[in-house]
N, C-alpha and C positions, 0 to 999 in steps of 0.2 A: 684508470678511467680519467682522473684529473690530468694526468700526464698527456694522454691522447688529446684531450680538449685543449691543453696548452700548446701542443704542437700545431693543432689546427689553427688556433689564434695566431701563433707565431708566423705561420706561412702567410696568412692573409695580411697581417700588419706589415710584414716585410715588403710586400709587393703591391698593395692596393693603390697607394698614391702614385707610384711610378707607372703602374699599369694604366691607370686612368689618364695620367698626364702625357706619357710618352707614346703609348700604344693606341689609346682611344682619342687623344687630342683634347681632353677636357682641360679648361683653364683652372687655375688654383681656386678661384671663387666657386666654380661649379663643383670641384672636389669637396670643398667645405660644405656645399649644399647637400651633397650625397651623405656626408658624415652627419649632417643635421637630421636626415631622415632615420639613420641608424640610431642616433641618440633619442630622437622623438619616439621611436618604437620602444626604447627602454623606459623613457619617462612616462609614456601613456600606459604601458602595460605592466609596470612594476607592481602597482597596488593590486590589480586583478590577478596577476601571477601569484602574489603572496596569498591571496584568498584561495586560489586553486591548490596551492601547496597544502593548505589546511584541509581542504575538502577531499582532494585525491590522495594525499600523502606525498611526502617529499620524493619517495622512490619513483612513483608513477609520473609525477610532474617532471622530474629530472629526465626520464627516458623520453617523454614527449618533447620536451624542450630541446634536447640534443638532436633528435631526429629532425625536428623543424629547422634548427640552425643548420644542420648538415645539408639539407635539401636546398635551403635558401642560398647557402654559400656555393654549392656546386653549380647551380643554374646561373649565378650572377654574371659570369663573363659571356654568356651566350645571349643575354638580353641586349636589344639594339637601341631602344629608346630611353631617354632620360627618365620618363615616367615609370617604365618597367624596372630600371635600375634602382630608382628611389623606393619603389614598392618592395623590392627584394631586400634592400638595406633596412627598411622599417620592420619587415618580418624577421630579418636577421636579429635586429635589436630586441624585438619582443621575446623571441625564444632564448636569446642569450641571457636576458635578465631572469627568465624563468629558471634557467640552469643555475645561475649564480645564487638566487634565493634558495633553491632546493639544496644545493651543496652546503651553503653556509648554515642553513637551518639544521641540517643533519650534523654538521660539525659541532655547532654550539649545544645541541641537545645531547650529544654523546661525549662531552668533555665537562670537567668540573670547572668552577669559576676561578680556581687557583691557577689554571694553566691556559687561559684563553689566548693570551698573547703568543705563547709558544706554539699552540696548536694552529691558530690562524696563520702564524708565520710558516709552519710546515706546509700548510695548504698553498700559501703564496710561493714557497720555494719550488714546490712541484710544478705549479703553473709556470714559474720563471724558467725552470729547466726545459719545460715544453716550448716556451717562447724561443729559447736559444736554439734548440734542436730544429724548430720550425723555420726560423729565419735562416739558419745555415743551410737547411735543406732547400729552402726556396731559392737562395742564391746559387746553389749548385744545379738544382733542377731546371731553372730557367735558362741555363747555358745550353741545355740539350733538348728542351721541350718548350712548347709555347707556354706563356704565363697563364693562359686560361686553364691549362691542365692542372696547374698547382691549386687552383680553387677547388677543382674536383677532388683532388687528393685530400684537401682539408675537410671537405664535406663527408667523404668516406670515413675519415678518422673520427669525426663527431658521431656518425651513426654507429660505428663500432664501439665507441664509448657508451652509447645508450644501451647497447646489447649487454655489455659487461655490467653496467649498473643494474639492469633488471635481473641478471643472474647472480650477482654477488651481494646486493644489499638486502637487508631484512625487509619483509613485507610491512611490518609495523615498527616504527622507530619512536622510542619514548625517551624522555630525559633521564639521564643517569643520576644516581645519588651524588649529591654535592654540586649539582648544577643550579640549585635554587639560591636566592640571595635576596637581601633587602638593602636599602640605602642607609642603614643605621650604622654609624661608626663604632668600632670596637678597638680597645687598646690591648696591647700586650701580645700581638701576633706579628708574624713576619710576612703577612699577606696583605699588602697595602690597599688593594682595590676591592677586597672582599669583606662583606659583613656577614654575621651569623644568620642562619635561616630563621625566618619568622615562625612563631608558634602557630600562626594561622596557615592552613594549607594554601598553596598558590591558587588552586582552582576556586577558593572561596573569597579571595581578595577582590575588591571592586575593580572593574575595568576602567581604564582611562581612555580619553578620546585620542584620536590620531593627532590632533593639534598639540595636546599636552604631551603625548609621547614624543613628537618631534622636538618640542621645546626641551624636554629632558635630555635628548641625545643630540642637541643642536651642534655641539662642538665636533662630534664625530661626523655629522652630516656636512657641515661647512668645510671641514678638512677634506672629506671625500669629494665634494663638489670641486674644490680646487685641484685635487689630484686628477680628476676626470678632465678638467679644463687643460691642465698641463699635458697629460698623456695624449689626449686626442689631438692637441696642437702639435706636439713634438713629433709624433709618429708620421703625421701628414706633411709637415712643412720643413722639418730639419733636413731630410734628404733633398728636397727641392732647393732649399737654401744653399746647401753644400754644392749641388750640381750647378746652380745658376750663378752663384756669387763667389765660390771658392775654387771653381774649376775641378771639382772632384768627379771622377768617372761614376757612371750609374751603378756599376757592380758593387763597389765597396759600401755604398750607402745602404744596401740591403742587409748589411751585417749590424746596423746600428741597434736594431731590436735585440740582437744577441748580446751586444755589449751592455745595454741597459739591463737586460734580464740577468746577465752574469753578475753584475754588481749587486743586484737585488738578492740573488741566490747566495752570494758570499756573506751578506750581512743580516739578512732578515731574521734568522733564527736567534742570533745573538741579541738583536734589537728587540725581538719579541720577549726574550727573557728579561731584558732591562725594563720593558714596560710592565711585566708582571711584578717585578720587584720594586720599582721606584715610581710607578704610576704611568698609565698609558698617555694621558694628556701632557704630562711633563716631558715625556720622551718625544712626543710629536712636536712639541715646541722647539726642542733642540734640533730636531731633524729639519724642520722647515727653515730655520735660521741658516743652517749650513746649505740647504738646497737653494735658497735665494742667491747666495754668493756663487754657487756652482753654475746656476742657470745663466747669470749675466756674464760669466767668464767666456761663454761661447762667442760673444761679440768680438773678443780680442784674440781669437785663435784662428789663424789662416790655414793651418795644415790639418789634414784629416786625421793623422795619428793622434794629435793633441786633442781634437774634438772627440775621438773615440774614447780616450782616457776620461774626458769630462763626462761623457755619456755613461761610462762605467761607474763613475763616482756618483752621478745623479741617480742611477739605479740603486746604488747602495744606500743613499741618503733619503731619497724621496719615495721610492716604491714601497718601503716598509710602512709608510703612513697609512696605507689602505688596510692591511691586516690589523694594525694597531687601532684603527677606527672601528673595525668590526669588533675587536675585543672590548674597546671602551663602551660601545653601545650595549654589548651583551652583559656587561657588568651593571649597567644602569637599568636596562629593561628586564622585565620578568620573562622566564622561559616560555610561558604561554603566548607572549607577544613577539617572539622572535620572527615569526613570519611577517608581522607588520613592521617591526623595526628594521629587519633586513630589507624589506621593500622600500622603506623610506630612505635607507642608506643608498640603495641602488638608484632611486629616483634622483638623489643628490648627485651621484656619480654621472647619471645620464644627463642631467641639466648642465653639468660641467662639460661633458663631451659634446653637448649640443651647442653651448655658447662658444667654447674654445675654437673649434675649427672655423666657425662663421666669422668671429672677430679677428682671429689671426689670419684667415684667408683674405679678409678685407685689408688688414694692415700690410700683409705681404704683397698683395697685388697692387696696392696704392702707393706705398712708400718705398718699394724696391725697384721702381721703374722711373726713368727719366721723363722729361716733358714730351719726348717723341715716342714714348712707349717702350724704349729699349731698356734692358736690364742695367741698373746702376752697379758699378763694380763693387761697392761696399754697402749695398742696400739691404734692407730686411732686418737690420739690428734691432729696430723698434719692437719687433715681435718678441725678442728674448728679454728686452728691458721690461715690457709689461708683464711677462710671466714672473720675472723676479719681484716686481712690485706686488703682484698678487700674493706670492708666498710671504712677502713682508706683512701684508694685511692679515694673513692667517696667523702669523706670529703675534700680532697685536690682539687678535681675537682670542687666542689661547690665554693671553694675560688677562683680558677683560673678563672672561668667563672661567677663570682658573678655579673658582669655587665648584664648578661642575665636576672637577676631578675627585673621585671618591678617596683617593690617597691623601689629598690635601685636607679633606674633611676629617679623615682619621687622625692625621698628625695634630690637628687643632683640638681634637677631642680630649 
């Protein structure tokens, strides 16, 4: 099911920017505007979708969300006006976040606190494999069929995943033994992020406000925001940058998602285990430091093969921060709050994908053109510099709030 959803996402991510720019004639800023509506759908509906997960059950919400996403994706290329396209992207985002929250809630409820990084990494690697398959499929499919038909294929796959979910998932999903925790440090164990279960049953513990919950998981949310900013910007504008300023043909750029996802697939399980053993926030800090250097290196690489290698390395270093963030917030939040904490995490991701394409679209459109509107031979580098600076700020944040890491509190106890 997750693999089919990943393939659907991989198809769309590989072709959407090129389709809108080269076949529909939309400018880079307009493409960023459409991405804005996708992210706005995520941001606006993440909290309501989290509530529906609790009311309907994750299984039902997942099926509804996948069908909604599939329909919105399939009709997208047949819409003619900007308003219709923007509405479809907003609906796409709303149902996407419903699917993510449902899947992540199921995963966290069915795993123990000792292996959250490992399990969320497996979830990410399945999606990454789907992204690779989807992007490679899109690159081949569009040689023989219109790009619009690829969106239809992605929609059909999402609807098929919904049917599988209804047939295979349990009607009622409850937390497994060992999924509960509190934030009290304990010495003498080899599980750095996990504290013993409280004597008071989880259902009897006082509830906390959404603002307090966000503050508790702020490091995970800020990191997820930055990853959304980075991913949303890179997917849209790196292919255009290579085509416009490096003279790369359109076809090879459709494989960039595959390179990024392959890098993620290669490292994410190993990094997830590192997070479980040494602390999720500490591992995130190391990854973003490496990712900042990798991101800025794109500026100095004029050949597509070298850029492909860098994109592969970026996937290996930066993509794992998302499953690590899921694991980190799940160690801090109570199981009964997973629908809310997952919603807050996805709101953060959405705000990143909201801001990234808009800001990067402006930077790309403004600073990669000469005074007469023509493309500057080596323009657009500012886009990658500001992404690297943003990762550097995340590194500083993880140091400033390092006490939020349960493993650090345990070592000091």
